[in-house]
LUMLODO-245758 format. One record per atom (N, C-alpha, C): residue number from 1; atom name; z, x, y. Coordinates in Angstrom, 2 decimals, always signed. Each point is the difference from the previous one (the first is absolute). Layout:
N
+-----+----+---------+---------+---------+
:   k :  a :      zz :      xx :      yy :
+-----+----+---------+---------+---------+
: NUM : CA :       Z :       X :       Y :
...
+-----+----+---------+---------+---------+
REM end
This chain:
150
+-----+----+---------+---------+---------+
:   k :  a :      zz :      xx :      yy :
+-----+----+---------+---------+---------+
:   1 :  N :   -4.16 :  -23.84 :  +48.71 :
:   1 : CA :   -0.48 :   -0.66 :   -0.83 :
:   1 :  C :   -0.43 :   +0.90 :   -0.95 :
:   2 :  N :   -0.43 :   +0.93 :   +0.33 :
:   2 : CA :   -0.58 :   +0.93 :   -0.78 :
:   2 :  C :   +1.33 :   +0.50 :   -0.90 :
:   3 :  N :   +0.84 :   +0.50 :   +0.69 :
:   3 : CA :   +1.68 :   +0.06 :   -0.09 :
:   3 :  C :   +0.78 :   -0.49 :   -1.83 :
:   4 :  N :   -0.42 :   -1.63 :   +0.63 :
:   4 : CA :   +0.76 :   -0.82 :   -0.82 :
:   4 :  C :   -1.08 :   +0.07 :   -1.29 :
:   5 :  N :   -1.11 :   -0.24 :   -0.08 :
:   5 : CA :   -1.04 :   -0.10 :   -0.85 :
:   5 :  C :   +0.28 :   +1.89 :   -0.79 :
:   6 :  N :   +0.33 :   +0.38 :   +0.82 :
:   6 : CA :   +0.20 :   +2.03 :   -1.47 :
:   6 :  C :   +1.97 :   -0.29 :   -0.71 :
:   7 :  N :   +0.73 :   -1.26 :   +1.12 :
:   7 : CA :   +1.42 :   +0.18 :   -0.58 :
:   7 :  C :   -0.91 :   -0.61 :   -1.47 :
:   8 :  N :   -0.10 :   -1.47 :   -0.01 :
:   8 : CA :   -0.48 :   -0.47 :   -1.20 :
:   8 :  C :   -0.67 :   +0.64 :   -1.04 :
:   9 :  N :   -1.11 :   +0.57 :   +0.41 :
:   9 : CA :   -0.91 :   +0.99 :   -0.73 :
:   9 :  C :   +1.14 :   +0.45 :   -0.48 :
:  10 :  N :   +0.74 :   +0.90 :   +0.23 :
:  10 : CA :   +1.03 :   +1.42 :   -0.46 :
:  10 :  C :   +0.65 :   -1.31 :   -0.79 :
:  11 :  N :   +1.06 :   -0.88 :   +0.20 :
:  11 : CA :   +1.06 :   -0.55 :   -0.92 :
:  11 :  C :   -0.88 :   -0.53 :   -0.76 :
:  12 :  N :   -1.25 :   -0.47 :   -0.18 :
:  12 : CA :   -0.34 :   -0.63 :   -0.98 :
:  12 :  C :   -0.37 :   +1.50 :   -1.35 :
:  13 :  N :   -0.71 :   +1.01 :   +0.66 :
:  13 : CA :   +0.24 :   +1.10 :   -0.69 :
:  13 :  C :   +0.92 :   +0.39 :   -1.28 :
:  14 :  N :   +1.02 :   +0.02 :   +0.81 :
:  14 : CA :   +1.73 :   +0.40 :   +0.03 :
:  14 :  C :   -0.21 :   -1.13 :   -1.17 :
:  15 :  N :   -0.04 :   -1.37 :   -0.03 :
:  15 : CA :   +0.62 :   -0.92 :   -1.22 :
:  15 :  C :   -1.25 :   +0.80 :   -0.92 :
:  16 :  N :   -0.98 :   +0.02 :   +0.05 :
:  16 : CA :   -0.98 :   +0.11 :   -1.30 :
:  16 :  C :   +0.55 :   +1.58 :   -0.43 :
:  17 :  N :   +0.49 :   +0.82 :   +0.98 :
:  17 : CA :   +0.11 :   +1.33 :   -0.53 :
:  17 :  C :   +1.74 :   -0.22 :   -1.41 :
:  18 :  N :   +0.76 :   -1.00 :   +0.91 :
:  18 : CA :   +1.14 :   -0.25 :   -1.25 :
:  18 :  C :   +0.02 :   -0.85 :   -1.00 :
:  19 :  N :   -1.34 :   -0.84 :   -0.07 :
:  19 : CA :   -0.50 :   -0.39 :   -1.20 :
:  19 :  C :   -0.54 :   +0.69 :   -0.97 :
:  20 :  N :   -0.86 :   +0.82 :   +0.43 :
:  20 : CA :   -0.15 :   +1.35 :   -0.23 :
:  20 :  C :   +1.14 :   +0.83 :   -0.98 :
:  21 :  N :   +1.06 :   +0.26 :   +0.65 :
:  21 : CA :   +0.92 :   +0.50 :   -1.08 :
:  21 :  C :   +0.90 :   -0.60 :   -0.65 :
:  22 :  N :   -0.09 :   -1.17 :   -0.09 :
:  22 : CA :   +1.08 :   -0.73 :   -0.27 :
:  22 :  C :   -0.52 :   -0.12 :   -1.89 :
:  23 :  N :   -0.94 :   -0.28 :   -0.08 :
:  23 : CA :   -0.61 :   +0.39 :   -1.79 :
:  23 :  C :   +0.80 :   +1.72 :   -0.79 :
:  24 :  N :   -0.50 :   +0.88 :   +1.06 :
:  24 : CA :   +0.19 :   +1.18 :   -0.13 :
:  24 :  C :   +2.10 :   +0.12 :   -0.21 :
:  25 :  N :   +0.83 :   -0.57 :   +0.45 :
:  25 : CA :   +1.31 :   -0.45 :   -0.17 :
:  25 :  C :   +0.26 :   -0.28 :   -1.31 :
:  26 :  N :   -0.84 :   -1.19 :   +0.33 :
:  26 : CA :   +0.19 :   -0.96 :   -1.51 :
:  26 :  C :   -0.10 :   +0.51 :   -0.97 :
:  27 :  N :   -1.64 :   +0.82 :   -0.26 :
:  27 : CA :   -0.11 :   +1.12 :   -1.12 :
:  27 :  C :   +0.97 :   +1.20 :   -0.62 :
:  28 :  N :   +0.54 :   +0.33 :   +1.50 :
:  28 : CA :   +1.10 :   +1.25 :   -0.30 :
:  28 :  C :   +0.59 :   -1.26 :   -1.04 :
:  29 :  N :   +0.85 :   -0.72 :   +0.77 :
:  29 : CA :   +1.25 :   -1.03 :   -0.97 :
:  29 :  C :   -0.20 :   +0.03 :   -1.33 :
:  30 :  N :   -1.41 :   -0.51 :   -0.23 :
:  30 : CA :   +0.34 :   -0.36 :   -1.41 :
:  30 :  C :   -0.46 :   +0.96 :   -0.78 :
:  31 :  N :   -0.50 :   +1.71 :   +0.40 :
:  31 : CA :   +0.00 :   +1.10 :   -0.78 :
:  31 :  C :   +1.36 :   +0.27 :   -0.07 :
:  32 :  N :   +1.04 :   -0.10 :   +0.24 :
:  32 : CA :   +1.39 :   +0.58 :   -0.03 :
:  32 :  C :   +0.38 :   -1.07 :   -0.71 :
:  33 :  N :   -0.21 :   -1.52 :   +0.13 :
:  33 : CA :   +0.38 :   -0.60 :   -0.39 :
:  33 :  C :   -0.34 :   -0.08 :   -1.74 :
:  34 :  N :   -1.20 :   +0.14 :   -0.12 :
:  34 : CA :   -0.61 :   +0.32 :   -1.55 :
:  34 :  C :   +0.52 :   +1.43 :   -0.68 :
:  35 :  N :   +0.14 :   +1.33 :   +1.10 :
:  35 : CA :   +0.64 :   +0.71 :   -0.35 :
:  35 :  C :   +1.43 :   -0.02 :   -0.63 :
:  36 :  N :   +0.85 :   -0.55 :   +0.65 :
:  36 : CA :   +1.12 :   +0.20 :   -0.77 :
:  36 :  C :   +0.20 :   -1.34 :   -0.95 :
:  37 :  N :   -0.70 :   -0.61 :   -0.12 :
:  37 : CA :   -0.36 :   -1.01 :   -1.31 :
:  37 :  C :   +0.09 :   +0.90 :   -1.13 :
:  38 :  N :   -1.13 :   +0.67 :   +0.40 :
:  38 : CA :   -0.51 :   +0.67 :   -1.69 :
:  38 :  C :   +1.63 :   +1.03 :   -0.08 :
:  39 :  N :   +0.57 :   +0.48 :   +0.89 :
:  39 : CA :   +1.09 :   +1.12 :   -0.04 :
:  39 :  C :   +1.29 :   -0.94 :   -0.72 :
:  40 :  N :   +0.18 :   -1.25 :   +0.35 :
:  40 : CA :   +0.86 :   -0.66 :   -1.03 :
:  40 :  C :   -0.40 :   -0.43 :   -0.76 :
:  41 :  N :   -1.44 :   +0.08 :   -0.56 :
:  41 : CA :   -0.21 :   -0.41 :   -1.18 :
:  41 :  C :   +0.14 :   +1.26 :   -0.94 :
:  42 :  N :   -0.08 :   +1.25 :   +0.62 :
:  42 : CA :   +0.07 :   +0.99 :   -0.07 :
:  42 :  C :   +1.20 :   +0.34 :   -0.90 :
:  43 :  N :   +0.98 :   -0.12 :   +0.71 :
:  43 : CA :   +1.87 :   +0.09 :   -0.05 :
:  43 :  C :   +0.21 :   -1.28 :   -0.87 :
:  44 :  N :   -0.33 :   -1.24 :   -0.12 :
:  44 : CA :   -0.24 :   -0.53 :   -1.16 :
:  44 :  C :   -0.31 :   +0.27 :   -1.43 :
:  45 :  N :   -1.21 :   +0.62 :   +0.18 :
:  45 : CA :   -0.37 :   +0.60 :   -1.22 :
:  45 :  C :   +0.57 :   +1.40 :   -1.10 :
:  46 :  N :   +0.66 :   +0.42 :   +1.41 :
:  46 : CA :   +0.61 :   +1.09 :   -0.31 :
:  46 :  C :   +1.45 :   -0.41 :   -0.64 :
:  47 :  N :   +1.10 :   -1.16 :   +0.68 :
:  47 : CA :   +1.01 :   -0.59 :   -0.23 :
:  47 :  C :   +0.26 :   -0.87 :   -1.40 :
:  48 :  N :   -1.64 :   -0.70 :   -0.91 :
:  48 : CA :   -0.47 :   -0.24 :   -0.76 :
:  48 :  C :   +0.60 :   +1.22 :   -0.97 :
:  49 :  N :   -0.97 :   +0.77 :   +0.50 :
:  49 : CA :   -0.12 :   +1.11 :   -1.61 :
:  49 :  C :   +1.57 :   +0.88 :   +0.22 :
:  50 :  N :   +0.34 :   -0.36 :   +0.74 :
:  50 : CA :   +2.01 :   +0.92 :   +0.49 :
:  50 :  C :   +0.55 :   -1.16 :   -1.26 :
:  51 :  N :   -0.10 :   -1.00 :   -0.04 :
:  51 : CA :   +0.62 :   -1.47 :   -0.60 :
:  51 :  C :   -0.36 :   -0.04 :   -1.68 :
:  52 :  N :   -1.68 :   +0.75 :   -0.07 :
:  52 : CA :   -0.41 :   -0.07 :   -1.34 :
:  52 :  C :   -0.27 :   -2.06 :   -0.06 :
:  53 :  N :   -0.51 :   -0.26 :   +1.03 :
:  53 : CA :   -0.84 :   -1.63 :   +0.19 :
:  53 :  C :   -1.67 :   +0.71 :   +0.45 :
:  54 :  N :   -0.45 :   +0.89 :   -0.38 :
:  54 : CA :   -1.37 :   +0.16 :   +1.13 :
:  54 :  C :   -0.79 :   -1.51 :   -0.99 :
:  55 :  N :   +0.07 :   -0.44 :   +1.25 :
:  55 : CA :   -1.96 :   -0.72 :   +0.13 :
:  55 :  C :   -1.02 :   -0.19 :   -1.29 :
:  56 :  N :   -0.16 :   -0.79 :   -0.93 :
:  56 : CA :   -1.31 :   +0.52 :   -0.26 :
:  56 :  C :   -1.34 :   +0.18 :   +0.37 :
:  57 :  N :   +0.03 :   -0.30 :   +1.25 :
:  57 : CA :   -1.38 :   +0.57 :   +0.71 :
:  57 :  C :   +0.26 :   +1.51 :   +0.36 :
:  58 :  N :   +0.97 :   +0.40 :   +0.03 :
:  58 : CA :   +0.28 :   +1.68 :   +0.17 :
:  58 :  C :   +0.33 :   +0.88 :   -1.29 :
:  59 :  N :   +0.56 :   -0.73 :   -0.69 :
:  59 : CA :   +0.05 :   +0.81 :   -1.27 :
:  59 :  C :   -0.90 :   +0.20 :   -1.31 :
:  60 :  N :   -1.44 :   -0.89 :   +0.61 :
:  60 : CA :   -1.10 :   +0.04 :   -0.98 :
:  60 :  C :   -0.24 :   +0.97 :   +0.52 :
:  61 :  N :   +0.30 :   +1.68 :   +0.60 :
:  61 : CA :   -0.47 :   +0.98 :   +0.54 :
:  61 :  C :   +0.06 :   +0.80 :   -1.19 :
:  62 :  N :   +1.45 :   -0.36 :   -0.42 :
:  62 : CA :   +0.94 :   +1.02 :   -1.14 :
:  62 :  C :   -1.33 :   -0.21 :   -1.06 :
:  63 :  N :   -0.80 :   -0.42 :   -0.81 :
:  63 : CA :   -0.60 :   -0.27 :   -0.76 :
:  63 :  C :   -1.24 :   +0.63 :   -0.06 :
:  64 :  N :   -0.52 :   +0.38 :   +0.92 :
:  64 : CA :   -0.76 :   +1.81 :   +0.39 :
:  64 :  C :   +0.64 :   +0.93 :   -0.02 :
:  65 :  N :   -0.87 :   +0.98 :   -0.55 :
:  65 : CA :   +0.54 :   +1.73 :   +0.69 :
:  65 :  C :   -0.21 :   +0.02 :   +0.87 :
:  66 :  N :   +1.03 :   +0.28 :   +0.78 :
:  66 : CA :   +0.02 :   +0.32 :   +1.48 :
:  66 :  C :   -0.28 :   -0.70 :   +1.02 :
:  67 :  N :   +0.16 :   -1.66 :   -0.41 :
:  67 : CA :   -0.17 :   -0.71 :   +0.71 :
:  67 :  C :   +1.50 :   -0.56 :   +1.15 :
:  68 :  N :   +1.19 :   +0.65 :   -0.28 :
:  68 : CA :   +0.87 :   -0.23 :   +0.47 :
:  68 :  C :   -0.63 :   +0.90 :   +1.46 :
:  69 :  N :   -0.46 :   +1.06 :   -0.88 :
:  69 : CA :   -0.33 :   +1.29 :   +1.78 :
:  69 :  C :   -0.68 :   -0.79 :   +0.42 :
:  70 :  N :   -1.45 :   -0.77 :   -0.48 :
:  70 : CA :   -0.31 :   -0.70 :   +1.05 :
:  70 :  C :   +0.36 :   -0.42 :   +1.04 :
:  71 :  N :   +0.87 :   -1.14 :   -1.06 :
:  71 : CA :   +0.85 :   -0.91 :   +1.13 :
:  71 :  C :   +0.56 :   +0.94 :   +1.16 :
:  72 :  N :   +0.77 :   +1.27 :   -0.77 :
:  72 : CA :   +0.36 :   +0.73 :   +1.38 :
:  72 :  C :   -0.82 :   +0.59 :   +1.18 :
:  73 :  N :   -1.09 :   -0.03 :   -0.27 :
:  73 : CA :   -1.36 :   +0.58 :   +0.85 :
:  73 :  C :   -0.19 :   -1.14 :   +1.02 :
:  74 :  N :   -0.13 :   -1.22 :   -1.10 :
:  74 : CA :   -1.05 :   -1.02 :   +1.14 :
:  74 :  C :   +1.25 :   -1.22 :   +0.96 :
:  75 :  N :   +1.05 :   +0.01 :   -0.38 :
:  75 : CA :   +1.21 :   -0.85 :   +0.09 :
:  75 :  C :   +0.51 :   +1.48 :   +1.19 :
:  76 :  N :   +0.33 :   +0.70 :   -0.10 :
:  76 : CA :   +0.49 :   +0.66 :   +1.19 :
:  76 :  C :   -1.21 :   +0.20 :   +1.07 :
:  77 :  N :   -1.09 :   +0.54 :   -0.61 :
:  77 : CA :   -1.27 :   +0.19 :   +1.22 :
:  77 :  C :   -0.05 :   -1.30 :   +0.47 :
:  78 :  N :   +0.28 :   -1.08 :   -0.46 :
:  78 : CA :   -0.36 :   -1.21 :   +0.65 :
:  78 :  C :   +0.65 :   -0.31 :   +1.09 :
:  79 :  N :   +1.54 :   +0.22 :   -0.63 :
:  79 : CA :   +1.14 :   -0.35 :   +1.17 :
:  79 :  C :   -0.19 :   +1.08 :   +1.76 :
:  80 :  N :   -0.28 :   +1.64 :   -0.89 :
:  80 : CA :   -0.61 :   +0.58 :   +1.30 :
:  80 :  C :   -0.66 :   +0.08 :   +0.44 :
:  81 :  N :   -1.23 :   -0.97 :   -0.26 :
:  81 : CA :   -1.47 :   -0.38 :   +0.88 :
:  81 :  C :   +0.62 :   -0.62 :   +0.88 :
:  82 :  N :   +0.98 :   -0.78 :   -0.21 :
:  82 : CA :   +0.04 :   -1.90 :   +0.57 :
:  82 :  C :   +1.27 :   +0.82 :   +1.17 :
:  83 :  N :   +0.69 :   +0.36 :   -0.58 :
:  83 : CA :   +1.46 :   +0.38 :   +1.28 :
:  83 :  C :   -0.41 :   +1.24 :   +1.06 :
:  84 :  N :   -1.42 :   +0.74 :   -1.03 :
:  84 : CA :   -0.24 :   +1.29 :   +1.44 :
:  84 :  C :   -1.14 :   -1.06 :   +0.75 :
:  85 :  N :   -0.25 :   -1.44 :   +0.37 :
:  85 : CA :   -1.48 :   -0.67 :   +0.74 :
:  85 :  C :   +1.08 :   -0.51 :   +0.87 :
:  86 :  N :   +1.69 :   -0.64 :   -1.03 :
:  86 : CA :   +0.54 :   -0.45 :   +1.38 :
:  86 :  C :   +1.27 :   +0.98 :   +0.66 :
:  87 :  N :   -0.05 :   +1.23 :   -0.61 :
:  87 : CA :   +0.76 :   +0.56 :   +0.83 :
:  87 :  C :   -0.28 :   +1.10 :   -0.08 :
:  88 :  N :   -1.49 :   +0.47 :   +1.57 :
:  88 : CA :   -0.38 :   +0.89 :   -0.47 :
:  88 :  C :   +0.51 :   +1.14 :   +0.73 :
:  89 :  N :   +0.77 :   +0.76 :   +0.77 :
:  89 : CA :   +0.72 :   +0.63 :   +0.55 :
:  89 :  C :   +0.04 :   +1.15 :   -0.73 :
:  90 :  N :   -0.68 :   +1.33 :   +0.60 :
:  90 : CA :   +0.05 :   +1.26 :   -0.96 :
:  90 :  C :   +0.34 :   +1.56 :   +0.64 :
:  91 :  N :   +0.17 :   +0.43 :   -0.71 :
:  91 : CA :   -0.14 :   +1.59 :   +0.72 :
:  91 :  C :   -0.83 :   +1.11 :   -0.42 :
:  92 :  N :   +0.00 :   +0.97 :   +0.32 :
:  92 : CA :   -1.17 :   +0.71 :   -0.69 :
:  92 :  C :   +0.36 :   +1.41 :   -0.41 :
:  93 :  N :   -0.57 :   +0.26 :   -1.08 :
:  93 : CA :   +0.17 :   +1.27 :   -0.55 :
:  93 :  C :   -0.51 :   +0.36 :   -0.07 :
:  94 :  N :   -0.35 :   +1.96 :   +0.10 :
:  94 : CA :   -1.67 :   +0.53 :   +0.53 :
:  94 :  C :   -0.81 :   -1.52 :   +0.18 :
:  95 :  N :   -1.30 :   -0.60 :   -0.30 :
:  95 : CA :   -0.71 :   -1.19 :   +0.73 :
:  95 :  C :   -0.07 :   -1.13 :   -0.97 :
:  96 :  N :   +1.04 :   -0.12 :   -0.81 :
:  96 : CA :   +0.63 :   -1.32 :   -0.76 :
:  96 :  C :   +0.43 :   -0.49 :   +0.69 :
:  97 :  N :   -0.41 :   -1.62 :   -0.10 :
:  97 : CA :   +0.81 :   -0.60 :   +0.77 :
:  97 :  C :   +0.94 :   -0.91 :   -1.23 :
:  98 :  N :   +1.65 :   +0.04 :   +0.78 :
:  98 : CA :   +0.85 :   -0.46 :   -1.56 :
:  98 :  C :   +0.39 :   -1.28 :   +0.56 :
:  99 :  N :   -0.22 :   -1.09 :   -1.22 :
:  99 : CA :   +0.26 :   -1.09 :   +1.11 :
:  99 :  C :   +2.06 :   +0.23 :   -0.44 :
: 100 :  N :   +0.93 :   -0.30 :   +0.70 :
: 100 : CA :   +1.70 :   -0.09 :   -0.28 :
: 100 :  C :   -0.19 :   -0.71 :   -1.17 :
: 101 :  N :   -0.17 :   -0.92 :   +0.02 :
: 101 : CA :   +0.41 :   -1.26 :   -0.50 :
: 101 :  C :   -0.38 :   +0.57 :   -1.97 :
: 102 :  N :   -1.05 :   +0.78 :   -0.36 :
: 102 : CA :   -0.39 :   +0.46 :   -0.99 :
: 102 :  C :   +0.82 :   +1.42 :   -0.55 :
: 103 :  N :   +0.48 :   +0.38 :   +1.19 :
: 103 : CA :   +1.49 :   +1.12 :   -0.66 :
: 103 :  C :   +1.30 :   -1.03 :   -0.70 :
: 104 :  N :   +0.05 :   -0.87 :   +0.97 :
: 104 : CA :   +0.94 :   -0.43 :   -0.11 :
: 104 :  C :   +0.15 :   -0.76 :   -1.95 :
: 105 :  N :   -1.68 :   -0.41 :   -0.11 :
: 105 : CA :   +0.22 :   -0.63 :   -1.18 :
: 105 :  C :   -0.46 :   +0.81 :   -1.05 :
: 106 :  N :   -0.57 :   +0.68 :   +0.52 :
: 106 : CA :   +0.45 :   +1.18 :   -1.42 :
: 106 :  C :   +1.25 :   +0.24 :   -0.25 :
: 107 :  N :   +0.69 :   +0.52 :   +1.00 :
: 107 : CA :   +1.65 :   +0.37 :   -0.24 :
: 107 :  C :   +0.71 :   -1.53 :   -0.68 :
: 108 :  N :   -0.51 :   -1.24 :   +0.52 :
: 108 : CA :   +0.58 :   -0.97 :   -1.00 :
: 108 :  C :   -0.75 :   +0.24 :   -1.39 :
: 109 :  N :   -1.18 :   +0.10 :   -0.76 :
: 109 : CA :   -0.13 :   +0.21 :   -0.78 :
: 109 :  C :   +0.61 :   +1.21 :   -0.92 :
: 110 :  N :   +0.05 :   +0.78 :   +0.39 :
: 110 : CA :   +0.60 :   +0.88 :   -0.59 :
: 110 :  C :   +1.48 :   -0.04 :   -0.13 :
: 111 :  N :   +0.37 :   -0.38 :   +0.36 :
: 111 : CA :   +1.25 :   -0.70 :   +0.10 :
: 111 :  C :   +0.72 :   -0.84 :   -0.79 :
: 112 :  N :   -1.16 :   -0.73 :   -0.25 :
: 112 : CA :   -0.13 :   -1.40 :   -1.08 :
: 112 :  C :   -0.29 :   +0.46 :   -1.01 :
: 113 :  N :   -0.99 :   +1.21 :   -0.27 :
: 113 : CA :   -0.23 :   +0.72 :   -1.84 :
: 113 :  C :   +1.04 :   +0.48 :   -0.08 :
: 114 :  N :   +0.89 :   +0.77 :   +0.85 :
: 114 : CA :   +1.16 :   +0.93 :   -0.73 :
: 114 :  C :   +1.30 :   -1.31 :   +0.46 :
: 115 :  N :   +0.38 :   -0.93 :   +0.64 :
: 115 : CA :   +0.81 :   -1.12 :   -0.57 :
: 115 :  C :   +0.04 :   -0.43 :   -1.35 :
: 116 :  N :   -1.30 :   +0.56 :   -1.40 :
: 116 : CA :   -0.53 :   -0.75 :   -1.14 :
: 116 :  C :   +1.30 :   +0.63 :   -0.74 :
: 117 :  N :   +0.30 :   +1.22 :   +0.47 :
: 117 : CA :   +1.79 :   +0.01 :   -0.74 :
: 117 :  C :   +0.38 :   -0.39 :   -0.14 :
: 118 :  N :   +0.10 :   -0.92 :   +1.02 :
: 118 : CA :   +1.89 :   -0.85 :   +0.10 :
: 118 :  C :   -0.74 :   -0.98 :   -0.86 :
: 119 :  N :   -0.74 :   -0.73 :   -0.32 :
: 119 : CA :   -0.32 :   -1.11 :   -1.13 :
: 119 :  C :   -0.08 :   +0.37 :   -1.54 :
: 120 :  N :   +0.45 :   -0.11 :   -0.45 :
: 120 : CA :   -0.21 :   +0.05 :   -1.93 :
: 120 :  C :   -1.38 :   -0.71 :   -0.17 :
: 121 :  N :   -0.69 :   -1.17 :   +0.38 :
: 121 : CA :   -0.87 :   -0.35 :   -0.33 :
: 121 :  C :   -1.69 :   +1.32 :   +0.54 :
: 122 :  N :   +0.64 :   +0.70 :   +0.81 :
: 122 : CA :   -1.29 :   +0.68 :   +0.70 :
: 122 :  C :   +0.36 :   +1.48 :   -0.25 :
: 123 :  N :   -0.81 :   +0.41 :   +0.01 :
: 123 : CA :   -0.07 :   +1.31 :   +0.23 :
: 123 :  C :   -1.70 :   +0.39 :   +1.12 :
: 124 :  N :   +0.96 :   +1.45 :   +0.23 :
: 124 : CA :   -1.16 :   +0.44 :   +1.61 :
: 124 :  C :   -0.99 :   +0.87 :   -0.55 :
: 125 :  N :   -0.98 :   -0.37 :   +0.17 :
: 125 : CA :   -0.83 :   +1.19 :   -0.61 :
: 125 :  C :   -1.15 :   +0.87 :   +1.30 :
: 126 :  N :   -0.20 :   +1.18 :   +0.23 :
: 126 : CA :   -0.70 :   +0.58 :   +1.11 :
: 126 :  C :   -1.40 :   -0.47 :   -0.14 :
: 127 :  N :   -0.34 :   -0.29 :   -0.61 :
: 127 : CA :   -1.52 :   -0.34 :   +0.00 :
: 127 :  C :   -0.13 :   -1.62 :   +0.62 :
: 128 :  N :   +0.85 :   -0.49 :   -0.33 :
: 128 : CA :   +0.25 :   -1.78 :   +0.84 :
: 128 :  C :   +0.08 :   +0.93 :   +1.81 :
: 129 :  N :   +0.93 :   +0.40 :   +0.50 :
: 129 : CA :   +0.56 :   +0.62 :   +0.80 :
: 129 :  C :   -1.41 :   +0.60 :   +1.26 :
: 130 :  N :   -0.81 :   +0.60 :   -0.96 :
: 130 : CA :   -1.19 :   +0.50 :   +0.22 :
: 130 :  C :   -1.19 :   -0.58 :   +0.39 :
: 131 :  N :   -0.14 :   -1.43 :   -0.95 :
: 131 : CA :   -0.76 :   -0.29 :   +0.37 :
: 131 :  C :   +0.63 :   -1.47 :   +0.84 :
: 132 :  N :   +0.66 :   -0.19 :   -0.04 :
: 132 : CA :   +0.44 :   -0.60 :   +1.55 :
: 132 :  C :   +0.26 :   +0.74 :   +1.21 :
: 133 :  N :   -0.15 :   +1.36 :   +0.34 :
: 133 : CA :   -0.04 :   +0.61 :   +0.81 :
: 133 :  C :   -1.37 :   +0.05 :   +0.49 :
: 134 :  N :   -0.94 :   +0.32 :   -1.23 :
: 134 : CA :   -1.78 :   +0.27 :   +0.56 :
: 134 :  C :   +0.14 :   -1.48 :   +0.65 :
: 135 :  N :   +0.20 :   -0.99 :   -0.81 :
: 135 : CA :   -0.24 :   -1.53 :   +0.52 :
: 135 :  C :   +0.01 :   +0.12 :   +0.89 :
: 136 :  N :   +1.59 :   +0.07 :   +0.66 :
: 136 : CA :   +0.46 :   +0.07 :   +1.72 :
: 136 :  C :   -1.02 :   +1.18 :   +0.86 :
: 137 :  N :   -0.79 :   +0.52 :   -0.52 :
: 137 : CA :   -0.62 :   +1.13 :   +0.90 :
: 137 :  C :   -0.90 :   -0.47 :   +0.48 :
: 138 :  N :   -1.16 :   -0.58 :   -1.50 :
: 138 : CA :   -1.05 :   -0.49 :   +0.25 :
: 138 :  C :   -0.06 :   -1.00 :   +0.79 :
: 139 :  N :   +1.34 :   -0.74 :   -0.39 :
: 139 : CA :   +0.15 :   -1.62 :   +0.84 :
: 139 :  C :   -0.25 :   +0.05 :   +1.57 :
: 140 :  N :   +0.99 :   +1.16 :   +0.53 :
: 140 : CA :   -0.24 :   +0.24 :   +1.09 :
: 140 :  C :   -0.86 :   +0.24 :   +0.72 :
: 141 :  N :   -0.75 :   +1.28 :   -0.90 :
: 141 : CA :   -1.31 :   +0.48 :   +0.48 :
: 141 :  C :   -0.83 :   -0.72 :   +0.31 :
: 142 :  N :   -0.48 :   -1.32 :   -0.79 :
: 142 : CA :   -0.93 :   -1.02 :   +0.09 :
: 142 :  C :   +0.41 :   -0.95 :   +1.60 :
: 143 :  N :   +1.35 :   -0.02 :   -0.06 :
: 143 : CA :   +0.32 :   -1.17 :   +0.96 :
: 143 :  C :   -0.34 :   +0.77 :   +1.19 :
: 144 :  N :   +0.09 :   +1.00 :   -0.05 :
: 144 : CA :   -0.53 :   +1.10 :   +1.24 :
: 144 :  C :   -1.64 :   -0.38 :   +0.55 :
: 145 :  N :   -0.43 :   +0.24 :   -1.13 :
: 145 : CA :   -1.38 :   +0.33 :   -0.02 :
: 145 :  C :   -0.82 :   -1.54 :   +0.20 :
: 146 :  N :   +0.86 :   -1.48 :   -0.25 :
: 146 : CA :   -0.13 :   -1.08 :   +0.40 :
: 146 :  C :   +0.13 :   -0.90 :   +1.57 :
: 147 :  N :   +1.02 :   +1.02 :   +0.13 :
: 147 : CA :   +0.62 :   +0.03 :   +1.63 :
: 147 :  C :   -1.07 :   +0.91 :   +1.24 :
: 148 :  N :   -0.72 :   +0.94 :   -0.84 :
: 148 : CA :   -1.04 :   +0.79 :   +1.40 :
: 148 :  C :   -1.01 :   -0.82 :   -0.25 :
: 149 :  N :   -0.42 :   -0.98 :   -1.02 :
: 149 : CA :   -1.47 :   -0.76 :   +0.32 :
: 149 :  C :   +0.14 :   -1.10 :   +1.31 :
: 150 :  N :   -1.53 :   +0.18 :   +0.50 :
: 150 : CA :   +0.29 :   -0.57 :   +0.66 :
: 150 :  C :   -0.24 :   -1.98 :   +0.18 :
+-----+----+---------+---------+---------+
REM end
């Protein structure tokens, strides 16, 4: 009789543990979906700028001095933040844990800035690349600190 009661209790505990695990998986899926959505939005903005059809909600940044630099910093930093949360695999250099996705995203940003040579309406700018890189570094760093919180 005690054996049957123990089995029922164990099964009940396993069911409760499974229920606790499922919201975490769902949350991780939501973060990945949102991170990829942000990345696709960034790719859309790049395509729009390359074709000369930058939307008004993004084009207003050019009305301010260094507004496009702030846009690079915030946009690339925000996308790097969510990508680093969604894809947390890291490698270690000295004592720093660097997300793989941050390295790939940094290469993407630098490649995108260089590719502006190929479009007549665009001009590559070292400060744009630097602001993008700084945003990626700080966004990834912030994501690493958010993940460490209890």
